[in-house]
DOKOLSE-448989 format. One record per residue (C-alpha): residue in three letters; z, y, x. Coordinates in steps of 0.02 Angstrom, whole numbers, padded with zeros to 5 digits, always signed. Example, Ala and Ser with C-alpha at 12.3 -4.5 7.8 and 13.67 -1.06 7.14 Angstrom:
BEGIN
ALA+00390-00225+00615 SER+00357-00053+00684 
***
This chain:
BEGIN
MET+01007+00921-01648 THR+00922+01080-01697 ASP+00735+01095-01721 LYS+00717+01185-01554 GLU+00808+01046-01463 LYS+00702+00914-01548 ILE+00543+01005-01500 LEU+00603+01026-01319 LYS+00653+00843-01311 THR+00485+00789-01381 LEU+00393+00903-01259 SER+00494+00841-01111 ASP+00462+00659-01164 LEU+00276+00695-01176 LEU+00276+00780-01005 GLU+00369+00635-00926 THR+00248+00512-01003 GLY+00101+00618-00948 ILE+00166+00628-00770 LEU+00192+00441-00764 THR+00018+00414-00833 VAL-00057+00531-00703 ASN+00037+00441-00565 ASP-00023+00274-00631 VAL-00202+00336-00635 LYS-00183+00402-00458 LYS-00117+00233-00397 GLU-00259+00143-00487 LEU-00390+00257-00408 LEU-00316+00234-00235 THR-00315+00046-00257 ASN-00497+00048-00315 PHE-00548+00155-00166 LYS-00460+00036-00046 PHE-00552-00113-00119 LYS-00719-00021-00111 LYS-00685+00027+00070 GLN-00643-00153+00115 ASN-00800-00212+00027 ILE-00910-00090+00122 VAL-00830-00135+00289 SER-00853-00320+00258 LYS-01038-00292+00217 LEU-01062-00197+00380 ASP-01002-00348+00479 LEU-00904-00241+00603 VAL-00817-00310+00757 SER-00644-00272+00819 ARG-00614-00154+00966 GLU-00561-00302+01073 GLU-00724-00396+01038 PHE-00823-00238+01073 GLU-00739-00212+01242 ILE-00769-00393+01293 LEU-00953-00382+01247 LYS-00967-00217+01339 LYS-00899-00296+01500 ILE-01018-00443+01483 ILE-01167-00326+01462 GLU-01113-00221+01612 LYS-01106-00379+01720 GLN-01278-00432+01659 ASP-01348-00259+01699 LEU-01283-00274+01877 LYS-01361-00446+01897 ILE-01527-00382+01828 ASP-01524-00235+01949 LYS-01492-00353+02096 LEU-01634-00466+02042 ILE-01752-00318+02027 LYS-01705-00259+02202 LYS-01733-00435+02273 ALA-01900-00447+02186 LYS-01954-00279+02258 LYS-01902-00333+02435 ALA-01995-00498+02416 LYS-02156-00409+02364 LYS-02160-00300+02521 PRO-02278-00378+02650 
***
């Protein structure tokens, strides 16, 4: 191998190693961000969409019952 070939081989090896290192750092950062996101979400104590929809229906039914009770109370107050 000539000196030029050795230099090119060394440079290409360094570049390959650098690219792998950058990819490893990228994967590590993504993993860390995922864990941080999960940690934040768990602290917020969020509910699933299904749970939200069920609670929404329950509240709507309760609102209707409250409205009916208010109307009955108003009718009962009239002399």
